[in-house]
MARKOL-54291 format. One record per residue (C-alpha): z, x, y; residue number from 1. Coordinates in steps of 0.02 Angstrom, whole numbers, plus 50000, padded with zeros to 5 digits. Last residue first. Layout:
N
Z|X|Y|NUM
...
//
This chain:
954
49035|48543|51976|954
49118|48394|51893|953
49027|48434|51732|952
49084|48617|51743|951
49264|48564|51768|950
49251|48448|51619|949
49183|48593|51514|948
49328|48706|51569|947
49453|48573|51522|946
49373|48557|51352|945
49380|48745|51323|944
49565|48747|51372|943
49602|48610|51250|942
49514|48706|51113|941
49618|48863|51154|940
49778|48762|51156|939
49736|48695|50985|938
49698|48871|50921|937
49861|48937|50997|936
49959|48798|50915|935
49884|48849|50750|934
49929|49034|50782|933
50112|48996|50816|932
50185|48967|50987|931
50294|49080|51092|930
50398|48986|51219|929
50455|49097|51359|928
50639|49125|51401|927
50638|49313|51430|926
50711|49343|51258|925
50568|49243|51182|924
50442|49349|51274|923
50535|49505|51213|922
50524|49438|51034|921
50340|49410|51053|920
50318|49585|51122|919
50418|49656|50978|918
50309|49561|50854|917
50156|49629|50939|916
50232|49805|50932|915
50264|49784|50746|914
50087|49729|50718|913
50026|49879|50815|912
50133|49995|50709|911
50056|49918|50555|910
49885|49944|50631|909
49927|50125|50667|908
49985|50148|50488|907
49825|50069|50427|906
49727|50187|50538|905
49819|50334|50462|904
49773|50268|50291|903
49593|50256|50353|902
49602|50438|50406|901
49670|50489|50239|900
49539|50388|50149|899
49401|50462|50256|898
49465|50637|50215|897
49459|50591|50032|896
49283|50519|50055|895
49223|50682|50132|894
49296|50784|49992|893
49220|50669|49862|892
49051|50677|49948|891
49055|50866|49947|890
49095|50862|49762|889
48951|50740|49733|888
48834|50859|49823|887
48880|50993|49699|886
48861|50871|49555|885
48689|50824|49621|884
48641|51008|49618|883
48697|51022|49440|882
48587|50874|49383|881
48536|50948|49216|880
48718|50973|49169|879
48732|50789|49126|878
48813|50652|49228|877
48965|50564|49152|876
49089|50634|49281|875
48972|50585|49423|874
48975|50405|49364|873
49165|50403|49361|872
49174|50484|49535|871
49053|50356|49601|870
49160|50218|49528|869
49315|50289|49611|868
49223|50297|49778|867
49173|50117|49758|866
49356|50071|49729|865
49406|50163|49888|864
49268|50079|49985|863
49332|49912|49924|862
49508|49958|49980|861
49436|50004|50149|860
49351|49834|50152|859
49515|49749|50117|858
49600|49850|50256|857
49464|49803|50376|856
49497|49619|50335|855
49678|49648|50380|854
49627|49735|50542|853
49518|49588|50587|852
49664|49473|50555|851
49773|49577|50671|850
49640|49578|50806|849
49633|49390|50795|848
49820|49384|50817|847
49808|49501|50968|846
49674|49391|51043|845
49782|49239|51019|844
49932|49326|51097|843
49831|49372|51248|842
49763|49193|51260|841
49941|49130|51258|840
49991|49254|51394|839
49845|49198|51499|838
49888|49015|51469|837
50068|49046|51522|836
50016|49137|51678|835
49898|48997|51724|834
50042|48873|51707|833
50158|48978|51816|832
50042|48981|51966|831
50108|49119|52081|830
49941|49129|52167|829
49921|49315|52201|828
50028|49392|52063|827
49968|49269|51936|826
49789|49301|51980|825
49818|49489|51967|824
49908|49474|51801|823
49773|49361|51729|822
49634|49475|51784|821
49721|49626|51704|820
49753|49530|51543|819
49575|49462|51539|818
49505|49635|51567|817
49611|49703|51425|816
49555|49562|51310|815
49374|49593|51352|814
49400|49778|51307|813
49486|49729|51145|812
49344|49609|51102|811
49217|49747|51129|810
49315|49867|51019|809
49328|49737|50881|808
49140|49713|50889|807
49116|49900|50872|806
49238|49901|50726|805
49139|49763|50643|804
48977|49856|50667|803
49050|50014|50594|802
49119|49922|50443|801
48947|49846|50411|800
48868|50017|50425|799
48997|50087|50303|798
48960|49948|50180|797
48773|49977|50196|796
48796|50162|50163|795
48904|50127|50010|794
48771|50013|49941|793
48637|50145|49970|792
48747|50275|49882|791
48772|50156|49735|790
48586|50126|49725|789
48552|50311|49727|788
48676|50337|49586|787
48595|50199|49485|786
48425|50282|49505|785
48496|50450|49457|784
48573|50380|49299|783
48411|50292|49256|782
48318|50455|49236|781
48226|50562|49360|780
48220|50712|49246|779
48283|50880|49312|778
48175|51036|49311|777
48155|51041|49498|776
48265|50910|49578|775
48173|50761|49646|774
48215|50716|49824|773
48302|50548|49841|772
48474|50629|49817|771
48450|50746|49965|770
48400|50602|50078|769
48545|50496|50014|768
48672|50635|50031|767
48616|50665|50209|766
48626|50480|50248|765
48801|50476|50173|764
48855|50623|50283|763
48779|50545|50439|762
48869|50384|50401|761
49033|50477|50374|760
49014|50560|50543|759
48984|50389|50621|758
49142|50327|50536|757
49240|50469|50616|756
49172|50428|50787|755
49213|50244|50764|754
49391|50291|50713|753
49413|50394|50871|752
49351|50249|50977|751
49471|50133|50888|750
49615|50252|50923|749
49567|50259|51105|748
49565|50069|51114|747
49738|50063|51036|746
49802|50183|51169|745
49728|50074|51305|744
49810|49923|51227|743
49978|50014|51229|742
49955|50065|51410|741
49913|49886|51463|740
50069|49824|51374|739
50176|49951|51467|738
50098|49895|51632|737
50135|49714|51588|736
50314|49764|51547|735
50334|49851|51714|734
50263|49699|51804|733
50405|49596|51734|732
50362|49446|51627|731
50445|49288|51690|730
50280|49197|51714|729
50205|49349|51802|728
50328|49453|51901|727
50337|49549|52067|726
50199|49449|52147|725
50299|49369|52284|724
50175|49316|52420|723
50239|49139|52433|722
50411|49102|52363|721
50418|49004|52202|720
50482|48826|52208|719
50511|48772|52027|718
50520|48957|51976|717
50672|48983|52089|716
50800|48957|51951|715
50709|49080|51838|714
50709|49210|51977|713
50897|49189|52001|712
50926|49217|51816|711
50815|49370|51819|710
50920|49443|51961|709
51079|49415|51864|708
51003|49498|51712|707
50936|49642|51817|706
51111|49673|51887|705
51188|49662|51715|704
51060|49785|51648|703
51091|49905|51792|702
51278|49900|51757|701
51247|49929|51573|700
51131|50074|51614|699
51266|50150|51726|698
51394|50129|51587|697
51276|50212|51467|696
51252|50356|51590|695
51440|50379|51607|694
51460|50375|51420|693
51323|50506|51408|692
51410|50617|51536|691
51575|50600|51443|690
51488|50639|51280|689
51410|50795|51358|688
51578|50854|51425|687
51656|50823|51257|686
51514|50920|51177|685
51542|51066|51297|684
51729|51064|51262|683
51695|51059|51076|682
51573|51204|51092|681
51703|51306|51184|680
51834|51262|51055|679
51713|51306|50916|678
51680|51476|50996|677
51866|51508|51022|676
51901|51455|50844|675
51764|51572|50784|674
51836|51715|50886|673
52007|51678|50817|672
51933|51673|50644|671
51857|51846|50670|670
52023|51911|50734|669
52112|51836|50587|668
51983|51914|50470|667
52006|52084|50553|666
52194|52065|50546|665
52179|52018|50365|664
52075|52174|50332|663
52203|52282|50423|662
52344|52197|50330|661
52257|52234|50166|660
52225|52414|50219|659
52406|52431|50271|658
52461|52353|50108|657
52355|52476|50013|656
52424|52620|50114|655
52601|52558|50087|654
52566|52550|49901|653
52492|52724|49905|652
52639|52787|50006|651
52758|52706|49884|650
52666|52791|49742|649
52672|52955|49837|648
52856|52928|49870|647
52885|52897|49687|646
52786|53052|49643|645
52883|53151|49770|644
53048|53082|49705|643
52996|53130|49530|642
52950|53303|49592|641
53117|53315|49681|640
53207|53263|49524|639
53112|53391|49425|638
53148|53522|49558|637
53331|53476|49557|636
53334|53494|49369|635
53248|53663|49380|634
53377|53725|49503|633
53346|53743|49688|632
53405|53899|49779|631
53235|53984|49784|630
53143|53825|49841|629
53269|53794|49980|628
53246|53969|50050|627
53058|53952|50034|626
53061|53787|50130|625
53164|53861|50272|624
53064|54020|50296|623
52894|53937|50279|622
52865|53853|50449|621
52945|53988|50557|620
52851|54119|50459|619
52686|54028|50485|618
52717|54011|50672|617
52754|54198|50683|616
52589|54228|50593|615
52494|54137|50730|614
52565|54256|50862|613
52530|54415|50764|612
52666|54542|50728|611
52664|54732|50712|610
52581|54814|50863|609
52732|54905|50934|608
52666|55074|50873|607
52504|55047|50969|606
52597|55052|51136|605
52650|54930|51271|604
52589|54781|51173|603
52510|54619|51231|602
52426|54516|51094|601
52374|54354|51180|600
52441|54200|51091|599
52603|54185|51192|598
52791|54197|51161|597
52789|54222|50973|596
52741|54405|50984|595
52898|54446|51084|594
53011|54355|50961|593
52938|54452|50815|592
52943|54619|50908|591
53134|54614|50913|590
53153|54580|50727|589
53275|54442|50682|588
53137|54327|50623|587
53080|54451|50491|586
53257|54494|50437|585
53278|54319|50368|584
53177|54360|50212|583
53285|54511|50170|582
53441|54403|50184|581
53363|54265|50078|580
53322|54389|49940|579
53495|54468|49949|578
53574|54297|49929|577
53461|54251|49784|576
53489|54413|49690|575
53359|54549|49674|574
53320|54587|49491|573
53410|54447|49397|572
53404|54306|49524|571
53229|54350|49581|570
53167|54354|49401|569
53250|54187|49366|568
53161|54116|49517|567
52995|54185|49456|566
53026|54111|49283|565
53063|53939|49355|564
52910|53935|49466|563
52795|53988|49326|562
52741|54169|49308|561
52725|54206|49122|560
52644|54039|49079|559
52514|54048|49215|558
52457|53874|49272|557
52629|53835|49344|556
52550|53763|49504|555
52641|53891|49613|554
52638|53850|49799|553
52826|53872|49828|552
52850|54016|49706|551
52703|54123|49760|550
52748|54084|49941|549
52922|54155|49906|548
52845|54314|49837|547
52745|54339|49996|546
52897|54303|50106|545
53002|54426|50007|544
52865|54557|50029|543
52867|54519|50216|542
53054|54547|50222|541
53041|54709|50126|540
52906|54772|50245|539
53021|54732|50392|538
53163|54824|50307|537
53056|54980|50289|536
53081|55040|50467|535
53269|55024|50455|534
53282|55132|50299|533
53270|55079|50117|532
53386|54998|49992|531
53269|54942|49855|530
53271|54765|49786|529
53131|54698|49895|528
53006|54836|49858|527
53041|54831|49671|526
53023|54642|49666|525
52857|54654|49756|524
52789|54790|49642|523
52846|54698|49486|522
52755|54541|49547|521
52591|54630|49587|520
52568|54736|49432|519
52520|54598|49308|518
52371|54542|49412|517
52358|54356|49372|516
52494|54324|49500|515
52373|54352|49645|514
52234|54249|49565|513
52356|54107|49531|512
52419|54112|49710|511
52238|54106|49772|510
52209|53950|49666|509
52371|53871|49729|508
52313|53884|49912|507
52445|53823|50037|506
52480|54003|50089|505
52383|54124|49978|504
52277|54197|50119|503
52404|54190|50261|502
52532|54283|50156|501
52401|54408|50098|500
52341|54444|50276|499
52519|54463|50342|498
52556|54582|50197|497
52400|54684|50239|496
52449|54700|50423|495
52628|54749|50381|494
52565|54876|50257|493
52449|54957|50384|492
52584|54963|50520|491
52710|55037|50398|490
52594|55178|50349|489
52528|55191|50171|488
52631|55177|50012|487
52495|55172|49879|486
52559|55003|49816|485
52501|54915|49973|484
52327|54991|49958|483
52313|54922|49781|482
52374|54752|49839|481
52232|54744|49967|480
52106|54803|49836|479
52160|54664|49718|478
52129|54528|49847|477
51961|54603|49895|476
51908|54595|49714|475
51867|54751|49617|474
51700|54827|49574|473
51679|54923|49411|472
51693|55111|49418|471
51548|55231|49396|470
51529|55270|49578|469
51677|55225|49688|468
51769|55074|49758|467
51634|54941|49758|466
51712|54782|49830|465
51696|54604|49766|464
51719|54447|49872|463
51733|54290|49768|462
51916|54260|49816|461
51855|54244|49996|460
51775|54077|49951|459
51942|54003|49898|458
52024|54050|50062|457
51867|53990|50152|456
51886|53816|50078|455
52072|53805|50114|454
52049|53832|50301|453
52212|53825|50399|452
52191|54008|50456|451
52069|54099|50343|450
51961|54182|50477|449
52123|54214|50572|448
52183|54317|50425|447
52024|54421|50436|446
52063|54463|50618|445
52243|54506|50574|444
52189|54622|50434|443
52055|54703|50542|442
52178|54735|50684|441
52311|54807|50567|440
52192|54922|50474|439
52111|54979|50637|438
52284|55022|50704|437
52323|55116|50543|436
52169|55226|50560|435
52121|55294|50388|434
51998|55152|50359|433
52020|55015|50228|432
52037|54860|50338|431
51923|54931|50472|430
51779|54946|50350|429
51815|54775|50279|428
51814|54701|50453|427
51654|54792|50499|426
51570|54730|50340|425
51623|54552|50377|424
51555|54559|50554|423
51386|54614|50492|422
51295|54780|50503|421
51109|54768|50474|420
50982|54812|50340|419
51096|54781|50190|418
51113|54596|50228|417
51254|54518|50126|416
51229|54332|50100|415
51236|54312|49911|414
51376|54438|49887|413
51497|54350|50005|412
51567|54453|50149|411
51451|54386|50286|410
51494|54209|50228|409
51677|54238|50277|408
51626|54260|50459|407
51509|54108|50459|406
51639|53999|50374|405
51770|54045|50503|404
51646|54004|50642|403
51617|53830|50570|402
51803|53805|50543|401
51835|53835|50728|400
52014|53783|50768|399
52043|53960|50837|398
51905|54071|50767|397
51832|54124|50936|396
52007|54137|51009|395
52057|54261|50873|394
51899|54364|50900|393
51933|54371|51087|392
52114|54421|51058|391
52056|54561|50943|390
51931|54617|51076|389
52069|54618|51208|388
52183|54722|51096|387
52043|54848|51069|386
52016|54858|51257|385
52202|54886|51288|384
52203|55030|51163|383
52056|55120|51240|382
51906|55149|51125|381
51887|55310|51027|380
51976|55244|50871|379
51836|55120|50838|378
51885|54964|50740|377
51896|54854|50895|376
51743|54925|50982|375
51632|54888|50832|374
51711|54716|50826|373
51648|54685|51004|372
51470|54732|50959|371
51475|54622|50804|370
51539|54473|50904|369
51405|54499|51037|368
51272|54476|50906|367
51151|54621|50894|366
50978|54635|50970|365
50865|54765|50889|364
50857|54854|51007|363
51006|54815|51118|362
51041|54686|51254|361
51192|54611|51161|360
51168|54439|51088|359
51259|54277|51129|358
51238|54141|50997|357
51417|54149|50934|356
51477|54130|51115|355
51379|53968|51130|354
51455|53898|50971|353
51629|53944|51034|352
51595|53858|51200|351
51541|53697|51113|350
51685|53702|50990|349
51818|53727|51123|348
51982|53789|51046|347
51980|53955|51138|346
51810|53978|51222|345
51872|54000|51402|344
52027|54091|51341|343
51929|54227|51254|342
51801|54240|51394|341
51944|54284|51512|340
52019|54413|51394|339
51848|54495|51373|338
51824|54494|51562|337
51996|54575|51585|336
51947|54716|51469|335
51777|54738|51551|334
51859|54743|51723|333
51983|54874|51661|332
51846|54977|51583|331
51731|54979|51734|330
51561|54895|51706|329
51418|55019|51687|328
51325|54918|51558|327
51319|54729|51545|326
51364|54633|51386|325
51530|54564|51450|324
51461|54541|51626|323
51325|54427|51553|322
51456|54339|51447|321
51551|54299|51607|320
51394|54226|51685|319
51364|54116|51532|318
51543|54054|51542|317
51521|54010|51725|316
51360|53913|51693|315
51413|53750|51777|314
51418|53655|51612|313
51516|53790|51520|312
51649|53806|51654|311
51664|53616|51667|310
51692|53599|51479|309
51824|53735|51480|308
51911|53649|51626|307
51918|53484|51530|306
51980|53569|51372|305
52120|53656|51469|304
52175|53494|51552|303
52181|53403|51385|302
52271|53543|51295|301
52410|53553|51427|300
52422|53725|51503|299
52510|53867|51411|298
52345|53918|51329|297
52277|53965|51502|296
52112|53885|51549|295
52134|53865|51738|294
52245|54019|51755|293
52115|54120|51660|292
51984|54084|51792|291
52102|54143|51929|290
52140|54300|51830|289
51954|54335|51825|288
51946|54317|52013|287
52096|54432|52033|286
52009|54569|51931|285
51850|54542|52029|284
51944|54571|52192|283
52035|54725|52130|282
51876|54803|52060|281
51786|54764|52223|280
51927|54845|52321|279
51921|55002|52215|278
51735|55018|52245|277
51613|55002|52100|276
51481|55137|52119|275
51363|55101|51977|274
51331|54924|51917|273
51144|54922|51951|272
51082|54770|51857|271
51166|54655|51981|270
51329|54560|51966|269
51343|54372|51987|268
51526|54343|51948|267
51580|54268|52114|266
51431|54151|52114|265
51516|54046|51974|264
51676|54010|52069|263
51601|53867|52169|262
51576|53766|52010|261
51763|53774|51977|260
51791|53696|52149|259
51721|53529|52092|258
51865|53436|52178|257
51918|53363|52011|256
51947|53539|51944|255
52050|53599|52092|254
52148|53436|52095|253
52184|53454|51909|252
52243|53632|51935|251
52348|53577|52085|250
52438|53447|51980|249
52457|53564|51831|248
52550|53696|51934|247
52594|53842|51821|246
52478|53957|51922|245
52366|53858|52039|244
52438|53877|52215|243
52504|54053|52193|242
52341|54109|52115|241
52245|54036|52261|240
52357|54134|52381|239
52322|54294|52286|238
52136|54256|52292|237
52141|54230|52480|236
52237|54393|52505|235
52110|54488|52399|234
51967|54413|52496|233
52052|54472|52658|232
52070|54647|52586|231
51883|54672|52587|230
51731|54580|52521|229
51611|54635|52384|228
51689|54510|52263|227
51652|54365|52382|226
51566|54427|52541|225
51693|54386|52679|224
51610|54221|52721|223
51614|54165|52539|222
51798|54210|52522|221
51837|54121|52686|220
51747|53964|52627|219
51841|53969|52462|218
52005|53979|52558|217
51962|53834|52671|216
51906|53718|52531|215
52056|53760|52422|214
52179|53736|52566|213
52124|53558|52604|212
52299|53505|52659|211
52317|53432|52485|210
52334|53608|52415|209
52465|53656|52544|208
52567|53502|52504|207
52554|53533|52317|206
52608|53715|52336|205
52753|53662|52447|204
52818|53549|52308|203
52786|53678|52172|202
52891|53813|52256|201
52885|53978|52163|200
52795|54077|52299|199
52702|53958|52415|198
52781|54016|52579|197
52760|54202|52544|196
52574|54183|52512|195
52560|54062|52658|194
52627|54195|52776|193
52509|54327|52708|192
52363|54209|52735|191
52425|54174|52911|190
52423|54362|52941|189
52237|54356|52902|188
52207|54206|53014|187
52308|54283|53156|186
52212|54446|53147|185
52047|54356|53121|184
52056|54263|53285|183
51958|54101|53262|182
52112|54010|53198|181
52069|53887|53058|180
52181|53971|52931|179
52327|53959|53055|178
52313|53769|53052|177
52390|53774|52879|176
52554|53832|52958|175
52563|53678|53067|174
52527|53567|52916|173
52669|53647|52819|172
52797|53600|52952|171
52727|53427|52991|170
52906|53362|53002|169
53028|53496|52940|168
53099|53453|52768|167
52989|53579|52677|166
53007|53710|52813|165
53196|53711|52792|164
53187|53721|52602|163
53058|53860|52611|162
53169|53961|52729|161
53314|53951|52606|160
53208|53996|52455|159
53120|54144|52537|158
53265|54236|52616|157
53198|54410|52656|156
53012|54390|52627|155
53013|54216|52703|154
53101|54279|52861|153
52975|54421|52876|152
52831|54298|52864|151
52912|54188|52998|150
52925|54340|53113|149
52745|54394|53082|148
52677|54221|53119|147
52782|54206|53278|146
52725|54378|53337|145
52543|54317|53318|144
52567|54148|53401|143
52657|54204|53557|142
52553|54349|53621|141
52393|54264|53558|140
52419|54109|53662|139
52371|53955|53560|138
52547|53888|53554|137
52571|53781|53399|136
52663|53926|53319|135
52801|53900|53447|134
52842|53732|53366|133
52860|53814|53196|132
52982|53940|53273|131
53084|53800|53349|130
53090|53713|53180|129
53150|53875|53102|128
53285|53889|53236|127
53330|53706|53212|126
53387|53747|53035|125
53539|53837|53102|124
53594|53966|52976|123
53413|54024|52977|122
53446|54162|53104|121
53611|54221|53031|120
53537|54226|52857|119
53389|54327|52919|118
53508|54449|53009|117
53607|54470|52848|116
53450|54492|52741|115
53383|54624|52860|114
53547|54720|52850|113
53550|54706|52660|112
53379|54784|52652|111
53435|54926|52766|110
53588|54956|52656|109
53478|54960|52501|108
53370|55092|52583|107
53523|55195|52626|106
53585|55186|52447|105
53414|55228|52376|104
53407|55394|52466|103
53325|55425|52630|102
53165|55526|52639|101
53053|55374|52669|100
53162|55324|52815|99
53036|55296|52953|98
52913|55194|52851|97
53047|55097|52761|96
53135|55052|52923|95
52972|54991|52992|94
52946|54878|52843|93
53122|54807|52837|92
53091|54657|52950|91
53238|54566|53028|90
53280|54679|53179|89
53099|54715|53221|88
53042|54534|53201|87
53178|54473|53320|86
53119|54598|53450|85
52937|54549|53429|84
52983|54365|53450|83
53080|54401|53609|82
52941|54506|53683|81
52810|54373|53643|80
52917|54236|53721|79
52939|54342|53877|78
52750|54356|53893|77
52713|54173|53854|76
52812|54108|54001|75
52829|53918|54000|74
52941|53911|53847|73
53080|54004|53938|72
53227|53896|53883|71
53220|53883|53691|70
53142|54051|53649|69
53254|54135|53778|68
53406|54055|53694|67
53349|54130|53528|66
53342|54300|53613|65
53515|54279|53686|64
53586|54232|53515|63
53505|54382|53433|62
53557|54508|53568|61
53727|54578|53516|60
53721|54590|53326|59
53535|54616|53305|58
53519|54737|53449|57
53665|54840|53384|56
53602|54838|53203|55
53424|54888|53245|54
53464|55025|53368|53
53309|55131|53339|52
53188|54988|53306|51
53266|54866|53427|50
53272|54985|53576|49
53095|54952|53638|48
53115|54765|53608|47
53280|54764|53703|46
53193|54844|53852|45
53057|54710|53850|44
53194|54578|53843|43
53275|54653|53999|42
53109|54661|54090|41
53072|54479|54051|40
53246|54425|54106|39
53225|54515|54272|38
53050|54441|54296|37
53112|54265|54261|36
53240|54278|54403|35
53407|54195|54372|34
53483|54340|54279|33
53646|54301|54188|32
53604|54296|54001|31
53464|54422|53998|30
53562|54537|54115|29
53714|54525|54003|28
53607|54566|53850|27
53536|54717|53941|26
53712|54776|53986|25
53766|54760|53804|24
53611|54852|53744|23
53648|54995|53862|22
53829|55002|53806|21
53778|55004|53622|20
53652|55142|53652|19
53778|55252|53740|18
53778|55279|53929|17
53714|55446|53997|16
53843|55548|54098|15
53806|55575|54282|14
53642|55577|54378|13
53496|55476|54321|12
53326|55530|54254|11
53206|55388|54201|10
53176|55346|54017|9
53160|55157|54006|8
53348|55135|54013|7
53366|55238|54169|6
53222|55147|54250|5
53305|54983|54203|4
53465|55033|54292|3
53371|55095|54443|2
53298|54920|54455|1
//
């Protein structure tokens, strides 16, 4: 133990050993000691020497320390010492703190030393796996040093360590468990570890995200106080940025998990915005960056649109606009908020419409757009803030033709409001101010109001500007060219040239207006042909672009400036090759490529503010076509125009054929649907036919069975079985029942007819009583007497008909009783002769009924003739008997109804005759002999004689 006391600082006699010798002896003790306490003390000593003798400990003790981690798993204390020692020799933080005064060479050497030790440690992938296994230990002295060591390894050799962890079973899951540790030190260092682990590795980012990282991190942010939280909130936000930035899968998972809605409370700031701490500014800045990551223009359009919609629906955009219009917000937070709002509304019509409706809390209220434009054209505002406002205005107008129309409308004479400042007035003011940066920003903003909008380009031609008192107003287009010719700053001219190129692009009317000014073309050719300095070459290139657009979109409406004449002018004054060279200088400019990288204008200084992102797209689109247009001859242009016309004709023909094919496809589809419907109906009908055929076959089988049964019954008539009353003389009981029902129906019809005839009798009696009364002022002449006689005759005829019908009803009732009595007797006795006589009597009664019906028909015909006579007599009556004519009309109506009812009765009688014939035919079919009416009378007389003989015998 004296040895260890010497190492730990005790006094010993003799010369002191060197650091390397001491470390060597400690390493030997670690390797050879059998007692755990000796090994623990030796590792503790190595830990104390590892900071001062970093290289010696790393070279000599690393393998022994790794062996300790593998063999002494049961002792947490020695594991903690070993992990701390490895951390000291790998990590460069301590070295940086102690060697702040060292030069860069020494610092680089220390970094290289840590990288070498890291490479030696991770050379065997099992060492990382061993370290991940140790992180499962709950003991604080093991878990915390293990987290710090793994973080140091990731900082030094991130890619290599990531690859080992990625293939390690449950490697990422073990690290995610650190976020659930109740000890804040371990949880916070776990956040730092996951930050290093997720840097630039999409696969690990996905695994971490699907290990419920978003839920845990958002919970920690809420627990720590959101934007008012400390450094832990910052670490969580940095980790979230790592997981979401440039990772579309995690962004979609974040959106689908409804985590965007949980971001809204972060931006709830109070009315009192004084005293923003540095940590709060940092946290809110990261939160805004997190929102921008979700709606970044580099993301896929579909994913961005979906996130924008969610942010509007959950109120996040509204909360951001509240911060935007609040007072007391730090400048950097306000700038980042403007950039965030810009990307949330970019390309989203709903969000853009909402932003247009936002008003600043001023008196009177002003639109937020106007307030922001005030900041953009003000020289007093910070440069980054003015760039952010320009970006916001660009995003507001991006794919927003409605917003473009509203901005241009504020410049038109009919909509200018002199009582308030509009966006158009601010843009014009900035366009013609003495500040070149304001000129450039206003020109670019106005160009975005015309981007891909032909209507607004034509509307802007109407704008007139008052230059000074006593002078006529000039157009906005002419004023821009006037400022160009005055030789202002390069930044101003570049902005104006970009505005003019955007304005007249794809707008022949604007080209004509531009060429109509006789000074514009000479000015452009003079600018392009001069040999100027490096700074002016960009202006020359833009002038060449403007002149090339005048050629390409020229409709030849001006005789002096047709396409051909402009090309001849270029060839004579400039030269085609020189023109193309000046045009190509635009794309070769350093700032051109930088501006084309992303939509947001990011410049280090105001002097670098030359190109706009959308303008770079326009240049890329037009450079090639303008070059071809300048080199083409007139014959080639004619041929090209002919080819274009031919192609247009072909396109029209193809379009017609497409429409025809589309119509035919629709008809074919409709016919297919009809065929399907008809097929379905056919199948249903076939099914129905099959069912009906089956039913017919069943009926046939039943008929055959009944026929066989009837044949057996006919054979057994000579010796009928007692008590079998199922048929009467071969007539089935069902048929007798049917006959009874028909007779009952006939009786009901007769009763109805009797009722109707009674009504007629009452009507005739009424007519008679009214006709017998003398009419005041009317003579009782012979015509009235004859009419009364006719009415009396008609009444007697109706009474006779009523009596006959009553008699017929009585006979029908007797006949029904006889039929019922005959069927009962036949069923009880089985006497076939009685059955035959009953049937004969039934037929006789039916025949008598038929004759009575015939006689009734004759009487009805007589009534009809009488009615005709009455109508003739009524027609010859004079006007003196007007009341009788009225009554006659009533009588005619009643008689017509009676005729209709009698006709119906005739139809019923005809139907009854047919039914009687059918019954006779059925009797014949059943084998019964049906006799004629004469035979029936003879049989009836014979029956009467037999009955008289029976009475005599009695």
